[in-house]
C-alpha positions in Angstrom: -24.2 -3.6 -20.4 -22.2 -2.8 -23.5 -22.2 0.6 -25.2 -23.5 0.9 -28.8 -20.6 2.8 -30.7 -22.7 5.7 -31.7 -20.5 8.3 -29.8 -17.0 6.9 -30.7 -15.0 5.6 -33.5 -11.7 3.7 -33.1 -9.9 2.7 -36.3 -6.2 1.8 -36.8 -5.1 3.5 -33.5 -7.1 6.7 -34.1 -9.8 7.7 -31.7 -12.7 10.1 -32.5 -15.4 11.1 -29.9 -18.6 12.9 -30.1 -18.4 16.4 -28.5 -19.6 16.9 -25.0 -22.4 19.1 -24.0 -20.2 20.8 -21.4 -22.8 23.4 -20.6 -25.7 20.9 -20.2 -27.8 22.7 -22.8 -30.0 19.7 -24.1 -31.1 16.3 -23.0 -28.7 13.5 -23.8 -30.9 11.9 -26.3 -31.4 15.2 -28.2 -27.6 16.0 -28.2 -26.9 12.4 -29.5 -29.5 12.7 -32.3 -27.9 15.9 -33.4 -24.3 14.8 -33.5 -24.5 10.9 -34.2 -24.7 11.5 -38.0 -22.6 14.7 -38.1 -19.1 13.3 -37.5 -17.3 16.4 -39.0 -18.0 17.9 -35.6 -16.4 15.0 -33.7 -12.9 15.5 -32.0 -9.8 13.5 -32.7 -8.5 12.6 -29.3 -4.8 12.3 -28.4 -2.9 12.0 -25.2 0.7 13.0 -24.8 3.1 10.1 -24.7 0.3 7.6 -25.2 -0.1 5.4 -28.3 -3.4 3.8 -28.8 -3.2 0.0 -29.8 -6.6 -1.6 -29.8 -10.0 -1.4 -28.4 -10.1 -3.7 -25.4 -13.8 -3.1 -24.2 -16.7 -0.9 -23.9 -19.4 -0.6 -21.4 -22.2 1.6 -20.0 -19.8 4.2 -18.6 -16.9 4.2 -21.3 -14.4 2.5 -23.4 -11.1 1.0 -22.7 -8.1 1.0 -25.1 -5.0 -1.1 -24.8 -2.1 1.5 -25.1 1.5 2.0 -24.7 3.3 4.7 -22.7 6.1 5.4 -25.2 8.8 7.0 -23.0 8.6 4.0 -20.6 7.7 1.5 -23.2 5.0 0.3 -20.8 1.8 -1.3 -21.8 -1.2 0.4 -20.1 -5.0 0.7 -20.3 -6.6 4.0 -21.1 -10.3 4.4 -20.0 -12.4 7.3 -21.5 -15.4 7.9 -19.2 -18.3 8.5 -21.5 -21.8 9.9 -20.4 -23.8 7.2 -18.9 -27.0 6.1 -20.7 -29.0 7.2 -17.7 -27.3 10.6 -17.5 -29.5 13.6 -18.0 -27.1 15.4 -20.2 -24.4 14.3 -22.6 -21.6 15.2 -20.2 -19.4 13.7 -17.4 -18.9 15.1 -13.9 -15.1 14.8 -13.4 -14.1 16.6 -10.2 -15.5 14.1 -7.7 -14.2 11.1 -9.7 -10.7 12.5 -9.7 -10.8 13.0 -5.9 -11.9 9.5 -5.4 -9.4 8.1 -7.9 -6.7 9.8 -5.9 -7.9 8.2 -2.6 -7.9 4.8 -4.5 -4.3 5.2 -5.8 -3.1 6.0 -2.3 -4.5 2.6 -1.0 -1.9 0.9 -3.1 -3.8 -2.4 -2.8 -2.3 -5.3 -4.9 -5.8 -6.5 -5.9 -7.0 -3.2 -7.2 -5.8 -2.1 -10.7 -3.3 0.6 -10.3 -4.3 4.2 -11.7 -1.3 6.1 -12.9 -3.3 9.3 -13.9 -6.7 10.7 -13.9 -7.2 13.7 -16.2 -9.1 15.5 -18.8 -8.2 16.3 -22.4 -8.4 19.9 -23.8 -11.9 19.0 -25.2 -13.1 17.9 -21.6 -13.0 14.2 -22.0 -12.3 12.5 -18.7 -9.8 9.6 -18.8 -7.7 7.3 -16.6 -4.4 5.7 -17.4 -4.1 2.4 -15.6 -1.9 -0.7 -15.5 -2.5 -3.2 -18.3 -3.6 -6.5 -16.8 -3.5 -9.8 -18.7 -6.2 -12.3 -17.3 -9.5 -13.9 -17.7 -12.7 -12.4 -16.3 -14.2 -14.0 -13.2 -17.4 -14.4 -15.3 -15.6 -16.6 -17.8 -13.6 -18.4 -15.2 -16.6 -19.4 -13.3 -18.1 -21.0 -16.4 -15.3 -23.7 -16.2 -14.5 -23.7 -12.5 -17.6 -22.8 -10.6 -17.5 -26.1 -8.7 -13.7 -26.2 -8.2 -12.6 -27.1 -4.7 -13.7 -24.6 -2.1 -10.1 -24.0 -1.1 -9.3 -22.3 -4.4 -12.4 -20.2 -4.4 -11.8 -19.3 -0.8 -8.3 -17.9 -1.7 -9.6 -16.0 -4.6 -12.6 -14.4 -2.6 -10.3 -13.7 0.2 -8.2 -11.4 -2.0 -11.3 -9.8 -3.4 -13.2 -9.2 -0.2 -10.2 -7.8 1.8 -9.5 -5.3 -0.9 -13.1 -4.3 -1.1 -13.4 -4.0 2.7 -10.3 -1.8 2.7 -12.0 0.5 0.3 -15.2 0.6 2.3 -13.1 1.6 5.4 -11.8 4.5 3.4 -15.4 5.5 2.2 -14.7 4.3 -1.3 -17.3 2.3 -3.3 -16.6 0.3 -6.5 -20.0 1.1 -7.9 -20.4 -1.7 -10.3 -18.8 -4.8 -8.8 -19.8 -7.8 -10.9 -17.9 -10.9 -12.3 -17.0 -9.2 -15.6 -15.1 -6.5 -13.5 -12.8 -8.9 -11.8 -9.9 -10.5 -13.6 -8.3 -13.7 -12.6 -4.5 -13.5 -13.1 -1.7 -16.0 -13.0 2.1 -15.5 -12.9 2.4 -18.1 -15.7 -0.8 -16.9 -17.5 -2.4 -20.3 -17.0 -5.7 -19.6 -15.1 -6.3 -23.4 -14.9 -3.3 -23.6 -12.5 -5.5 -22.9 -9.4 -2.6 -22.7 -7.0 -1.1 -19.7 -8.6 -4.2 -17.5 -9.0 -4.5 -13.8 -8.2 -7.2 -11.2 -8.8 -7.5 -7.7 -10.0 -10.5 -5.6 -9.5 -11.3 -3.2 -12.4 -13.5 -0.1 -13.1 -13.5 1.5 -9.6 -15.5 4.6 -9.4 -18.1 3.9 -12.1 -21.0 5.2 -10.1 -19.4 8.5 -9.4 -19.9 9.7 -12.9 -23.6 9.2 -12.8 -25.3 12.2 -11.1 -28.7 10.6 -10.8 -27.4 8.1 -8.2 -27.9 9.6 -4.8 -25.6 8.6 -2.0 -28.2 6.3 -0.3 -28.9 4.5 -3.6 -25.1 4.2 -4.2 -24.8 2.4 -0.9 -27.7 0.1 -1.5 -26.2 -0.8 -4.9 -22.9 -1.5 -3.5 -24.2 -3.8 -0.9 -26.5 -5.7 -3.3 -23.9 -6.1 -6.0 -21.3 -7.2 -3.6 -23.4 -9.8 -2.1 -24.6 -11.2 -5.5 -21.1 -11.5 -6.8 -19.8 -13.0 -3.6 -22.4 -15.8 -3.7 -21.1 -16.8 -7.1 -17.7 -17.6 -5.6 -18.6 -18.9 -2.1 -22.0 -20.5 -3.1 -21.7 -22.8 -0.2 -23.5 -20.0 1.7 -26.7 -20.8 -0.3 -26.6 -24.3 1.3 -25.8 -23.3 4.9 -27.7 -19.9 5.1 -25.5 -18.4 7.7 -25.9 -14.7 6.7 -28.8 -12.8 8.3 -29.1 -10.7 5.1 -30.3 -11.7 1.6 -30.1 -10.5 -2.0 -33.5 -9.6 -3.3 -32.1 -7.8 -6.4 -31.9 -4.1 -7.3 -35.0 -3.5 -9.2 -37.6 -4.4 -6.4 -38.5 -2.0 -3.7 -37.1 -2.7 -0.3 -39.8 -4.6 1.5 -37.8 -7.1 3.7 -35.8 -6.2 6.9 -33.2 -8.8 5.9 -32.6 -7.1 2.3 -28.8 -6.6 2.0 -29.7 -3.0 0.9 -30.7 -2.1 4.4 -27.0 -2.8 5.5 -24.1 -0.5 5.1 -21.5 -1.7 2.5 -18.7 -1.8 5.1 -20.9 -4.1 7.3 -21.5 -6.3 4.3 -17.9 -6.5 3.3 -16.7 -7.1 6.8 -19.3 -9.8 7.3 -18.5 -11.6 3.9 -14.8 -11.6 4.8 -15.6 -13.3 8.1 -18.2 -15.7 6.6 -15.5 -16.9 4.1 -13.3 -17.9 7.0 -16.1 -19.6 8.7 -17.1 -21.5 5.6 -13.5 -22.6 5.1 -13.6 -24.2 8.6 -17.0 -25.8 8.0 -16.1 -27.2 4.5 -12.9 -28.7 6.0 -14.9 -30.3 8.9 -12.7 -28.4 11.4 -14.4 -28.6 14.9 -11.4 -28.4 17.2 -11.1 -26.0 20.1 -8.9 -23.8 17.9 -11.5 -23.9 15.1 -14.3 -23.0 17.5 -12.2 -20.0 18.6 -11.7 -19.0 15.1 -15.4 -19.2 14.4 -16.2 -17.3 17.4 -13.7 -14.6 16.5 -15.1 -14.2 13.0 -18.7 -14.1 14.3 -18.0 -11.6 17.1 -16.3 -9.3 14.6 -19.3 -9.3 12.4 -22.4 -10.7 14.1 -24.6 -10.2 11.0 -25.0 -13.9 10.8 -27.5 -16.4 12.1 -26.2 -17.5 15.5 -28.8 -20.3 16.0 -27.7 -21.7 12.5 -24.1 -21.7 13.5 -24.9 -23.4 16.9 -26.9 -26.2 15.0 -24.0 -26.8 12.7 -21.6 -27.3 15.7 -24.2 -29.5 17.5 -24.6 -31.6 14.3 -21.0 -32.0 13.6 -19.2 -31.8 17.0 -21.8 -32.6 19.7 -23.4 -30.8 22.7 -20.2 -30.4 24.6 -18.7 -28.4 21.8 -21.8 -26.2 21.8 -21.3 -25.4 25.5 -17.5 -24.8 24.9 -18.4 -22.5 21.9 -20.8 -20.4 24.1 -18.0 -19.8 26.7 -15.6 -18.8 23.8 -18.1 -16.6 22.2 -19.2 -14.7 25.3 -15.6 -13.9 26.0 -14.9 -12.8 22.3 -18.1 -10.8 22.1 -17.1 -9.0 25.3 -13.7 -8.2 24.0 -15.1 -7.0 20.7 -17.7 -4.9 22.4 -15.2 -3.0 24.5 -12.0 -3.2 22.3 -11.7 0.6 22.2 -11.2 0.8 26.0 -8.1 0.0 28.0 -8.2 -2.1 31.3 -8.2 1.0 33.5 -11.1 2.8 31.7 -13.8 1.2 34.0 -15.5 4.5 34.8 -15.6 5.5 31.0 -17.1 2.1 29.9 -20.1 2.7 32.1 -21.1 5.7 29.8 -20.6 3.7 26.7 -22.6 0.7 28.1 -25.5 3.1 28.9 -25.6 4.7 25.5 -25.9 1.1 24.0 -28.3 -0.3 26.4 -30.6 2.7 26.2 -30.7 2.6 22.4 -31.3 -1.2 22.5 -34.1 -0.8 24.9 -35.7 1.9 23.0 -35.7 -0.2 19.9 -37.3 -3.1 21.9 -40.0 -1.1 23.5 -40.7 1.1 20.5 -41.1 4.2 22.5 -44.1 6.5 22.0 -42.6 9.6 20.4 -46.0 11.4 21.1 -45.4 11.2 24.8 -45.4 14.9 26.0 -43.4 14.4 29.1 -40.3 16.6 29.2 -37.6 16.1 32.0 -36.3 19.0 34.0 -33.9 19.7 36.9 -36.8 19.0 39.2 -36.3 15.2 38.8 -32.6 15.5 39.7 -32.8 17.7 42.8 -33.4 14.6 45.1 -30.6 12.8 46.9 -28.9 10.4 44.5 -30.0 7.4 46.6 -33.7 8.4 46.1 -33.6 9.0 42.4 -36.5 7.3 40.7 -35.2 5.5 37.7 -38.6 4.5 36.6 -39.1 8.0 35.2 -36.3 7.2 32.7 -37.7 3.8 31.8 -41.3 5.3 31.4 -40.0 8.0 29.0 -37.5 6.5 26.7 -38.6 8.8 23.9 -36.2 11.3 25.6 -32.8 11.1 24.1 -30.1 9.9 26.5 -28.2 13.0 26.1 -31.0 15.0 27.7 -31.1 12.9 30.9 -27.3 13.1 31.2 -27.1 16.9 30.5 -29.5 17.3 33.5 -27.6 14.8 35.6 -24.3 16.6 34.8 -25.8 20.0 35.7 -27.3 18.8 39.0 -25.0 16.1 40.4 -21.4 16.3 41.8 -18.9 14.2 39.8 -19.1 11.4 42.3 -23.0 11.4 42.2 -22.9 11.3 38.4 -20.8 8.2 38.6 -23.1 6.7 41.1 -26.2 7.5 39.0 -24.4 5.9 36.0 -23.5 2.8 37.9 -27.1 2.4 39.1 -28.6 3.1 35.8 -26.6 0.7 33.7 -27.8 -2.6 35.4 -31.2 -1.4 35.6 -31.3 -0.8 31.8 -29.6 -4.2 31.2 -32.1 -6.0 33.5 -35.0 -4.5 31.4 -33.3 -5.7 28.2 -32.9 -9.3 29.6 -36.6 -9.3 30.4 -37.5 -8.4 26.8 -35.1 -11.1 25.4 -36.4 -13.7 27.7 -39.8 -13.1 26.2 -38.3 -13.8 22.7 -36.5 -16.9 24.1 -33.1 -15.3 23.5 -30.2 -15.2 25.9 -27.4 -12.8 26.9 -25.2 -13.8 23.8 -28.0 -12.5 21.5 -28.0 -9.2 23.6 -24.3 -8.8 23.2 -24.7 -9.4 19.3 -27.3 -6.7 19.1 -25.2 -4.3 21.2 -22.3 -4.6 18.8 -24.7 -3.9 15.9 -25.8 -0.7 17.6 -22.2 0.3 18.3 -21.5 -0.3 14.6 -24.5 2.0 13.7 -23.1 4.7 15.9 -19.6 4.4 14.5 -20.9 4.6 10.9 -23.1 7.7 11.7 -20.5 9.3 13.9 -23.4 9.8 16.3 -21.5 9.1 19.5 -22.9 10.7 22.5 -20.8 8.6 24.9 -17.5 9.8 23.4 -18.6 13.4 23.7 -19.7 12.9 27.1 -16.7 11.0 28.2 -14.6 14.0 27.0 -16.7 16.4 29.0 -16.6 14.3 32.1 -12.8 13.8 32.0 -12.4 17.6 31.6 -14.5 18.2 34.7 -12.5 15.9 36.9 -9.1 17.1 35.9 
């Protein structure tokens, strides 16, 4: 979306900007109407040590000017962040953007445009000074090379998705990731030389300057745009349909469980990174044991893919024996992935972690009745540990797991608490298997869903087991 130049003028290296409504006194449209034709009130904008050269681009959130840092004789890009068309007032919120840009600069990622400075002019205009990049937008590159060999697109996408995932790990969103915000670069400036291509991701932090975008919407937008842009580079996915989530657009209401907007951006970027590796193996018809191990590793890291579809592909291309081998490989890798935070001597601690995941999964499967009025008390825990009735827990799973264990902790000795846990864990798992058997699913599917629940807990920082493990370790020291 380009910006109609009603609030800026750039002529022969001189920039003039419409004044900002810094106190938010009027609606954006009213402010613009008043000042659009009254340019005597506009501000000449200068930045120390910066010489403006030419207007490079404009968009919904600002303008970019090719410039030169004179003392260093270094080309740079200066972006002025202008009030978004959807903003309520003609003003820009700068503080949060500067904080996020600082985080971004500290990542020092080669695929992300370097930000040298984020600041404000005396008149309150927010701007960023960034490295100047020569290149071709991915949008234009795909017009000529959309169907170029997968290997070249694989390498480009690998650079993009690894950088985006790195940002998501650090709680940074791009905000407006599309093919016009990604530059294809080349050391010899020939973007047709596909062996020598790099990428630069532009315009990070766009959504931060739009106050109407609440955090939940920003996440949904990030996930949707990331998937939409990714499929333009790795469009083989449209044929294989390996992902469990889909792109339904941004304007529709969320009405499908598999809408990518239901998935946290970090899960989406992690999954797309691993999908890229799996597609690379499939496209190259690689079905060796090593390849199956690589597919299993990628899937177990991000099981937000259709396992049955992967199994079908292996069966069609490598035969039934390879399917059996893959199941063995995958089970081991899923197990390693599920418990990778624990050491080999943490057996007693793993049991609490298992129970938390089993309990949550079983609650989801049974869709517990939250109107159940039963409330547990110490009365249920005054019996001998060997006589404890675990059916009470299975029948009342509307009760949070922390409540049951608070009571167990207060009423059992340390050894009894461990025995209680070692008895409860297989009981929960047995109930889970019964539910999965009804759906004609196996233990592999169970482990995939347990990893998803673990991911959900990690993202929400809702980790009862970690807190309880700390409490338990304190009590036995």
